[in-house]
C-alpha positions in Angstrom: 2.1 3.1 13.1 -0.3 1.4 15.2 -1.9 -0.3 12.4 -5.2 -2.5 12.7 -6.2 -0.9 16.0 -8.6 1.6 17.2 -7.2 5.0 17.6 -9.0 8.2 18.9 -7.9 11.6 16.4 -9.0 15.0 17.6 -10.3 15.7 13.7 -11.8 12.5 12.8 -13.0 10.6 16.1 -12.5 7.0 15.9 -10.4 5.8 13.1 -8.3 2.8 12.1 -5.5 2.5 9.5 -4.5 -0.7 7.5 -1.7 -1.3 5.2 -1.4 -4.1 2.7 2.4 -3.4 0.5 5.1 -5.5 -1.2 8.2 -4.5 -3.0 6.4 -2.9 -5.6 3.5 -1.2 -4.2 1.9 0.4 -0.6 -1.5 0.7 0.0 -2.5 2.7 2.7 -5.8 3.2 4.2 -7.9 5.0 7.1 -11.1 4.5 8.4 -13.4 6.7 10.2 -17.0 8.1 10.2 -15.8 11.1 8.7 -13.9 9.6 5.6 -12.3 6.8 4.0 -8.6 8.1 2.7 -6.5 5.7 0.8 -3.2 6.0 -1.0 -1.8 3.6 -3.6 1.8 4.1 -4.0 3.8 2.4 -6.7 7.4 2.2 -6.3 9.9 1.1 -8.8 13.8 1.3 -9.6 14.7 2.4 -12.8 18.0 1.9 -14.9 19.9 5.5 -15.5 23.0 4.5 -16.7 26.0 2.7 -16.1 29.1 3.6 -14.5 32.9 2.2 -14.9 34.4 0.0 -12.3 38.2 -0.6 -12.3 39.3 -3.9 -10.2 42.3 -5.4 -9.9 43.0 -9.1 -9.5 46.4 -10.9 -9.3 47.1 -13.6 -11.6 49.9 -16.4 -10.4 50.7 -18.2 -13.7 52.7 -21.8 -14.1 55.9 -20.5 -13.4 55.3 -18.8 -10.4 55.6 -15.2 -11.3 52.7 -12.9 -10.1 51.0 -9.9 -11.8 48.4 -7.3 -11.4 45.3 -7.2 -13.7 43.4 -4.5 -14.3 39.7 -5.1 -15.3 37.2 -3.0 -16.3 33.5 -3.3 -15.8 30.3 -1.8 -16.2 27.9 -1.4 -13.5 24.2 -0.2 -13.6 23.2 2.6 -11.9 19.4 2.9 -10.6 17.2 5.1 -9.5 14.2 4.4 -7.0 11.1 6.2 -8.0 7.5 5.9 -7.1 4.1 7.8 -8.3 0.7 7.9 -6.6 -2.0 6.7 -8.6 -5.2 8.4 -8.0 -8.2 6.4 -6.6 -11.9 7.8 -7.6 -14.0 5.4 -5.5 -14.1 2.1 -3.7 -16.6 -0.6 -3.8 -18.0 -2.8 -0.9 -19.6 -6.3 -1.2 -21.3 -6.8 2.2 -23.5 -9.7 3.0 -24.8 -9.7 -0.8 -25.2 -5.9 -1.4 -22.7 -3.5 -2.9 -22.0 -0.2 -1.3 -19.7 2.6 -3.1 -17.8 5.1 -1.4 -16.1 8.4 -3.2 -15.5 10.9 -0.6 -17.1 13.0 2.2 -18.4 11.5 5.5 -19.5 7.7 5.5 -22.7 7.1 4.7 -25.2 5.6 7.7 -25.9 2.5 5.4 -22.3 1.9 4.8 -21.3 2.5 8.0 -23.7 -0.2 9.0 -22.8 -2.4 6.5 -18.9 -2.2 7.5 -20.0 -2.0 11.5 -21.5 -5.8 10.5 -18.9 -7.1 7.7 -17.9 -10.7 8.8 -15.0 -11.6 10.7 -13.0 -12.1 8.2 -10.5 -10.5 5.8 -11.9 -8.8 2.9 -11.6 -7.5 -0.9 -12.6 -4.0 -1.5 -12.7 -3.2 -5.2 -10.4 0.3 -6.0 -12.0 2.1 -9.0 -9.0 4.2 -10.1 -9.6 7.4 -12.1 -9.3 5.8 -15.3 -12.0 3.4 -14.4 -9.7 0.3 -14.1 -10.0 -1.3 -10.7 -7.9 -3.4 -8.3 -9.0 -5.6 -5.6 -7.3 -4.5 -2.5 -7.0 -7.0 0.6 -8.1 -5.5 4.2 -7.0 -7.3 7.4 -8.8 -9.2 9.6 -7.4 -6.6 12.7 -8.7 -3.8 10.8 -12.3 -5.2 9.8 -12.6 -5.8 13.6 -12.0 -2.2 14.0 -14.9 -1.2 12.1 -17.2 -2.4 14.6 -16.1 0.3 17.0 -15.3 2.6 14.5 -18.5 2.6 12.3 -20.6 2.6 15.1 -22.9 5.6 14.9 -23.3 8.4 17.4 -26.5 8.9 19.0 -29.0 11.1 17.2 
């Protein structure tokens, strides 16, 4: 995936992909004039049981005799799980103004603000469907790509 660089798309025109992740989540966003799409996937390992493992070890005693000892151990069984957390809206704070995006084409005001965002990584506020929030980082490469992606077409 070509992250943080402008791509041509036959459906959305110019767009840029951004990602932020660690061992427990992945936040991927796609930015274009036709809309901003973002997905947050939480990942974890869940203990679902144990399995018995038999091991054999060789014992050498003081008299020089050797014998085998069988050991029973329990090892955990994990299953990888994930869930997609639905996003209600995205908030932007740019040049002292706040902007809100929910769905559909990006408004001219928001496109202008994104196009003129300072050359630095930024935080956007993700609002979940339960109205809780999370501040997501957007990388400098993506912010710089917005200049081209959010250039408004001539009227």
